C-alpha positions, 0 to 999 in steps of 0.5 A: 459505515466506512469500510476499507478493503485492501487487496492484491497481495500474494506469493511472487518470486524475487524480481516479480511484480504485484499491484496492491489496491485499497478502496474506502467506501462510505466516506463522503469526502475525497481523501487526499492523504494516504499512506501504505505501511508494511510490517514484517514478522518480528519488526515494527510497522514502517511507512512505505509510501504516501500520497500528500495533498493528492498530488505529491508522493514520497517513498521509503528509500529502500523502495524508491524506483521500484514502488509507485503509489497512485490514486485510482480512477474511482474516488477514494481508491489507490494502488501500490505498484510493486516491481522488482520485488525482493525477499525483504519486501515480504510483509503484511501491507496496510493502506492507511488513508487519513481519518480511516481506521486500519484495515486487516492488511494484505500479505505479500510474500516474495520468494528467493 
């Protein structure tokens, strides 16, 4: 059974950092495409960062230079390092690997 777990969210002051983690178990193949999305209250879900073909990353313009997406040391694990956080980064963050269903997300709240 394929299982996705997101973790690492929390409450942080503006300017602080958080590191989100995502792990998929029960999936035999290595996953090379993964996206991190976020959804703020009353807003549509937006794509924040992606790993493409396992070796190329792309970012939403508003997070470039502040967020870093990476693969973990274990198979099918990934991280989203978020630095210099701003109140507008407050949202539920979702990890979305290809061919894996959406998880419940992890809440990130940045206070001013």
